RODO-2510 file (C-alpha; in nm, 4 decimals, decimal comma):
residues 294
     n   res          X          Y          Z
     1     m     0,0050    -0,0272     0,0057
     2     s     0,1085     0,3502    -0,0678
     3     g     0,2026     0,5590     0,2386
     4     e    -0,0456     0,8009     0,3849
     5     h    -0,0458     1,0998     0,1808
     6     e    -0,1438     0,8719    -0,1356
     7     r    -0,3549     0,6109     0,0591
     8     g    -0,3801     0,3353    -0,1120
     9     g    -0,3181     0,4573    -0,4435
    10     l    -0,6784     0,7097    -0,4331
    11     l    -0,4682     0,9711    -0,4859
    12     t    -0,2807     0,8840    -0,7352
    13     s    -0,3665     1,0841    -1,0867
    14     d    -0,3807     0,8702    -1,3983
    15     e    -0,1552     1,0352    -1,6413
    16     q    -0,2852     0,8780    -1,9680
    17     d    -0,6449     1,0050    -1,8553
    18     a    -0,7373     1,2950    -1,9988
    19     d    -0,8197     1,5256    -1,6782
    20     e    -0,6335     1,3338    -1,5008
    21     f    -0,7792     1,2912    -1,2515
    22     n    -0,7086     1,0248    -0,9590
    23     t    -0,8869     0,7243    -0,8592
    24     l    -1,0953     0,9148    -0,5861
    25     q    -1,2459     1,2042    -0,8600
    26     k    -1,3117     0,9187    -1,0985
    27     l    -1,5766     0,7961    -0,8356
    28     c    -1,6849     1,1307    -0,8327
    29     c    -1,7348     1,1197    -1,2106
    30     e    -1,9012     0,7700    -1,1672
    31     n    -2,1550     0,8705    -0,9370
    32     r    -2,0420     0,5652    -0,7446
    33     v    -2,1360     0,7412    -0,3981
    34     n    -2,2153     0,3547    -0,2384
    35     a    -1,7968     0,3539    -0,2654
    36     l    -1,7598     0,6909    -0,1387
    37     e    -1,9557     0,6022     0,1772
    38     d    -1,7367     0,2677     0,2170
    39     l    -1,3907     0,4999     0,1661
    40     r    -1,5117     0,7626     0,4516
    41     r    -1,5984     0,5134     0,6875
    42     i    -1,3016     0,3381     0,7310
    43     g    -1,0965     0,6911     0,6888
    44     l    -0,9690     0,6463     0,3592
    45     l    -1,2081     0,9185     0,2513
    46     k    -1,1948     1,2957     0,4341
    47     k    -1,3736     1,5738     0,4996
    48     n    -1,1009     1,8181     0,4036
    49     d    -1,0781     1,5716     0,0301
    50     i    -1,3958     1,7705    -0,0843
    51     r    -1,1868     2,0678    -0,1177
    52     e    -0,8376     1,9817    -0,1302
    53     q    -0,8925     1,7029    -0,4548
    54     s    -1,2039     1,9644    -0,5504
    55     l    -1,4042     1,6697    -0,5581
    56     l    -1,7655     1,8712    -0,5902
    57     l    -1,6259     1,9400    -0,9922
    58     p    -1,6172     1,6002    -1,1282
    59     s    -1,9604     1,4884    -0,9199
    60     i    -2,1479     1,6969    -1,1752
    61     i    -1,9534     1,7698    -1,5092
    62     y    -1,9662     1,4505    -1,6242
    63     n    -2,2567     1,2856    -1,4919
    64     n    -2,6542     1,4322    -1,5882
    65     a    -2,6131     1,6443    -1,2555
    66     y    -2,9689     1,6402    -1,1604
    67     e    -2,9533     1,2505    -1,0965
    68     s    -2,5622     1,3256    -0,9056
    69     e    -2,5988     1,1673    -0,5509
    70     t    -2,2829     1,2210    -0,4742
    71     f    -2,2947     1,5849    -0,5346
    72     e    -2,5735     1,6520    -0,3230
    73     y    -2,3355     1,3710    -0,0707
    74     f    -2,0384     1,6299    -0,0297
    75     l    -2,2752     1,9180     0,0250
    76     n    -2,4498     1,7454     0,3066
    77     w    -2,1627     1,6678     0,4329
    78     d    -1,9193     2,0369     0,4013
    79     p    -2,1712     2,2424     0,2240
    80     d    -1,9390     2,5572     0,2740
    81     a    -1,7073     2,3523    -0,0056
    82     l    -1,8983     2,5106    -0,2590
    83     v    -1,7567     2,8376    -0,1952
    84     n    -1,4041     2,7921    -0,0326
    85     t    -1,3026     2,5639    -0,2976
    86     m    -1,0726     2,6327    -0,6306
    87     y    -1,0258     2,4306    -0,9432
    88     d    -0,6941     2,5833    -1,1113
    89     r    -0,7494     2,8770    -0,9375
    90     h    -1,1322     2,9236    -1,0442
    91     p    -1,4404     2,8786    -0,8028
    92     l    -1,6838     2,6210    -0,9202
    93     v    -1,8980     2,8265    -1,1485
    94     q    -1,6465     2,9415    -1,3541
    95     a    -1,4800     2,5609    -1,3272
    96     i    -1,7913     2,4693    -1,4833
    97     c    -1,7681     2,7285    -1,8038
    98     r    -1,4215     2,6475    -1,8478
    99     f    -1,4113     2,3110    -1,8518
   100     e    -1,3377     2,1439    -2,1865
   101     n    -1,3517     1,7834    -2,1530
   102     s    -1,7244     1,7614    -2,1375
   103     d    -2,0132     1,8182    -2,3494
   104     s    -2,1906     2,1559    -2,3932
   105     d    -2,5299     1,9664    -2,2333
   106     c    -2,3728     1,8426    -1,9336
   107     k    -2,1998     2,1713    -1,8743
   108     e    -2,5409     2,3509    -1,8957
   109     k    -2,7040     2,0552    -1,6558
   110     a    -2,3993     2,0862    -1,3734
   111     l    -2,4303     2,4795    -1,3841
   112     a    -2,8044     2,4589    -1,3090
   113     v    -2,7269     2,2210    -0,9986
   114     a    -2,4559     2,4268    -0,8954
   115     l    -2,6519     2,7589    -0,8840
   116     k    -2,9276     2,5706    -0,7193
   117     a    -2,7143     2,4485    -0,4331
   118     g    -2,5578     2,7807    -0,4326
   119     f    -2,8759     2,9273    -0,3181
   120     k    -2,9868     2,6639    -0,0640
   121     y    -2,7022     2,6608     0,1372
   122     h    -2,5612     2,9832     0,0699
   123     s    -2,9051     3,2428     0,0314
   124     e    -2,7360     3,4657     0,2221
   125     i    -2,4713     3,5981    -0,0038
   126     g    -2,6725     3,5811    -0,3118
   127     g    -2,5581     3,1995    -0,3539
   128     l    -2,2679     3,1287    -0,5864
   129     l    -2,3535     3,4459    -0,8740
   130     f    -2,0960     3,7035    -0,6945
   131     i    -1,8137     3,4656    -0,5866
   132     e    -1,5452     3,5682    -0,7850
   133     d    -1,2328     3,4107    -0,9437
   134     e    -0,8271     3,5414    -0,8907
   135     w    -0,9159     3,8373    -1,1569
   136     d    -1,1863     3,9692    -0,9690
   137     v    -1,4586     3,8245    -1,2217
   138     k    -1,7849     3,7241    -1,0942
   139     a    -1,9575     3,3773    -1,1499
   140     f    -2,2312     3,5716    -1,3061
   141     d    -2,0462     3,7433    -1,5660
   142     f    -1,8448     3,4138    -1,6331
   143     a    -2,1388     3,2166    -1,7158
   144     y    -2,3481     3,4640    -1,9605
   145     n    -2,0621     3,4588    -2,1350
   146     e    -2,0096     3,1191    -2,1653
   147     f    -2,3708     3,0065    -2,2127
   148     g    -2,5144     3,3629    -2,3246
   149     i    -2,7782     3,5615    -2,0909
   150     m    -3,0533     3,4130    -2,1719
   151     k    -3,0153     3,0618    -2,0936
   152     v    -2,8434     3,1797    -1,7428
   153     m    -3,1761     3,3916    -1,6830
   154     q    -3,3615     3,1123    -1,7652
   155     m    -3,2071     2,8715    -1,5022
   156     l    -3,2240     3,1846    -1,2767
   157     q    -3,6235     3,2066    -1,3381
   158     k    -3,6838     2,8134    -1,2844
   159     i    -3,4489     2,8093    -0,8957
   160     l    -3,6302     3,1531    -0,8340
   161     s    -4,0031     3,1807    -0,8882
   162     p    -4,2136     3,4602    -0,6922
   163     a    -4,2853     3,1953    -0,4226
   164     c    -3,9696     3,1264    -0,2866
   165     k    -3,9564     3,5314    -0,1821
   166     y    -3,5845     3,5518    -0,2386
   167     p    -3,4969     3,9189    -0,2480
   168     i    -3,2380     3,8884    -0,5683
   169     l    -3,2528     4,2756    -0,6220
   170     h    -3,0944     4,3534    -0,3186
   171     h    -2,8278     4,1324    -0,3890
   172     i    -2,7970     4,2816    -0,7379
   173     c    -2,7822     4,5955    -0,7167
   174     i    -2,5662     4,5639    -0,4398
   175     k    -2,2914     4,3485    -0,6257
   176     a    -2,3663     4,3917    -0,9589
   177     p    -2,5662     4,7435    -1,0330
   178     r    -2,4888     4,6802    -1,3749
   179     h    -2,7419     4,4190    -1,4206
   180     k    -2,9950     4,5710    -1,2339
   181     d    -3,1842     4,6760    -1,5383
   182     l    -3,2029     4,3018    -1,6816
   183     f    -3,3264     4,1490    -1,3506
   184     m    -3,5800     4,3651    -1,2869
   185     m    -3,7373     4,3093    -1,6033
   186     q    -3,6919     3,9667    -1,5062
   187     f    -3,8038     3,9389    -1,1386
   188     p    -3,9937     4,1902    -1,0982
   189     w    -4,2051     4,0401    -0,8010
   190     a    -3,8922     4,0729    -0,6028
   191     y    -3,8869     4,4717    -0,6268
   192     q    -4,1358     4,4696    -0,3169
   193     l    -3,9594     4,2254    -0,1079
   194     r    -3,7798     4,3163     0,2241
   195     d    -3,3971     4,1221     0,2980
   196     s    -3,3303     3,8707     0,5936
   197     e    -3,2659     4,2174     0,7833
   198     g    -3,6038     4,3283     0,7303
   199     r    -3,4786     4,5881     0,4908
   200     s    -3,6734     4,7166     0,1738
   201     l    -3,4852     4,7135    -0,1675
   202     h    -3,4045     5,1049    -0,1201
   203     q    -3,3222     5,0421     0,2465
   204     a    -3,0515     4,7786     0,1196
   205     i    -2,9287     5,0116    -0,1348
   206     l    -2,8833     5,2807     0,1505
   207     v    -2,7102     5,1066     0,3877
   208     a    -2,4611     5,0121     0,1044
   209     g    -2,2731     5,3448     0,1021
   210     p    -2,3164     5,6443    -0,1387
   211     d    -2,0902     5,4512    -0,3864
   212     v    -2,3645     5,1963    -0,4541
   213     m    -2,6086     5,3905    -0,4369
   214     n    -2,4406     5,6164    -0,6748
   215     s    -2,4711     5,3015    -0,9319
   216     n    -2,8659     5,2950    -0,8686
   217     d    -2,9359     5,6376    -0,9099
   218     i    -3,2639     5,5384    -1,0701
   219     l    -3,3475     5,4556    -0,7071
   220     f    -3,2609     5,7448    -0,5708
   221     a    -3,4089     5,9636    -0,7928
   222     t    -3,7404     5,7657    -0,7320
   223     l    -3,7218     5,7574    -0,3165
   224     t    -4,0790     5,8659    -0,1986
   225     d    -4,1179     6,0953     0,1094
   226     s    -4,2300     5,8313     0,3122
   227     q    -3,8737     5,6440     0,2344
   228     i    -3,7157     5,9538     0,3593
   229     q    -3,8448     6,0319     0,6591
   230     t    -3,8019     5,6279     0,7040
   231     k    -3,5143     5,5137     0,9693
   232     d    -3,2930     5,1804     0,8342
   233     p    -3,4352     4,8912     1,0572
   234     i    -3,0849     4,8021     1,1517
   235     t    -2,8892     5,1648     1,1993
   236     t    -3,1684     5,3630     1,2377
   237     l    -3,0637     5,6095     1,0409
   238     y    -3,2633     5,8457     0,8365
   239     p    -3,1436     5,7766     0,4529
   240     f    -3,0084     6,1347     0,4243
   241     a    -2,7972     6,0142     0,7218
   242     a    -2,6606     5,7210     0,5589
   243     m    -2,5383     5,8954     0,2812
   244     a    -2,2813     6,0894     0,5421
   245     v    -2,1215     5,8650     0,6576
   246     g    -1,8073     5,6634     0,5743
   247     k    -1,5426     5,7446     0,3907
   248     h    -1,7520     5,7758     0,1137
   249     a    -1,9995     6,0244     0,2049
   250     d    -2,1956     6,2241    -0,0383
   251     l    -2,2567     6,5579     0,1134
   252     k    -2,3880     6,6621    -0,1728
   253     n    -2,6674     6,3815    -0,1857
   254     c    -2,7544     6,4192     0,2002
   255     f    -2,8177     6,8055     0,1614
   256     y    -3,0767     6,6787    -0,1052
   257     l    -3,2396     6,4634     0,0696
   258     l    -3,2512     6,7059     0,4098
   259     c    -3,4307     6,9271     0,1449
   260     r    -3,6556     6,6948     0,0408
   261     q    -3,7559     6,6526     0,3654
   262     p    -3,6518     6,8859     0,6799
   263     s    -3,8512     6,7348     0,9050
   264     v    -3,6476     6,4397     1,0099
   265     l    -3,4300     6,6726     1,1730
   266     d    -3,7296     6,7836     1,3679
   267     k    -3,8142     6,4105     1,4374
   268     r    -3,4713     6,3783     1,5523
   269     s    -3,4098     6,6590     1,8106
   270     r    -3,7393     6,5661     1,9564
   271     a    -3,6720     6,1959     1,9839
   272     n    -3,3154     6,3072     2,1302
   273     n    -3,5201     6,4913     2,3645
   274     e    -3,7436     6,2513     2,4833
   275     s    -3,4801     5,9827     2,5293
   276     r    -3,3217     6,2943     2,7960
   277     r    -3,6106     6,3542     2,9240
   278     p    -3,6439     6,2250     3,3395
   279     r    -3,9344     5,9080     3,3125
   280     r    -4,1942     6,0963     3,5593
   281     c    -4,1426     6,4208     3,3026
   282     r    -4,2062     6,1791     2,9906
   283     k    -4,4927     6,0294     3,1502
   284     k    -4,6371     6,4370     3,2557
   285     r    -4,5411     6,5108     2,9215
   286     k    -4,7918     6,2638     2,7851
   287     m    -5,0501     6,2610     2,9986
   288     i    -5,0374     6,6524     2,9045
   289     d    -5,0811     6,5712     2,5232
   290     t    -5,3390     6,3393     2,6150
   291     v    -5,5494     6,6387     2,7968
   292     i    -5,4733     6,8412     2,4790
   293     d    -5,5379     6,6252     2,2182
   294     s    -5,9764     6,5472     2,3947
***
């Protein structure tokens, strides 16, 4: 038997194989999930192999990806491998797009399965769409350059139906604003959604900072009076204040929002005064207001 680092030949590559896959990777290609379970049970398959041996890619690139038990088996074991594994310096989506020894149909199915898994296990970061390679190219850009924008959007529409109520526009407008118009046309139902922190689309963009807001200038221009007077549910800042914080503060737009609704300063001042007033005084003031109202 070979040394521990080769584990009985499991990690030995076949130089005559077009992909130079090792034995472990070939088991993934053949969807041999039972064999992999046996290897795991006797300690020859380890969790870190999923990343170090890049096992997710061969699990879906050759087989009918929709039927790959191996891919789902690995994700149940280590879902973070979806976003933390590199394949020749490329994340999973980019690696699927670049793979040369598989036909286009297999690659499309593999991409669809990978994207769906990304939303299942990493919805908080927008799935795999915005994972970047070493050259800062996002997965979405790589995919539509390879397969065409319509095919990629059709995949996403099958994954993200209105029933799932996933705030895809929040992620697009913040992480890839140049595609916002395309996604707004394809996912109009997501415009009114709130994210996991309770933020509307406008609030999520505002809190992301002036640079992001300036990349979504149409949303800034369409802020209603009510939205300008509404605090962020997490930071409790009014929109004008959100534009004034951070190293990229935009005082021009901050002033514009104040001119639109100067009453927010009165509300802020009144709230501060209320918080400083002793509790008994606040109670007395409340009683006076009640008498006046009556």
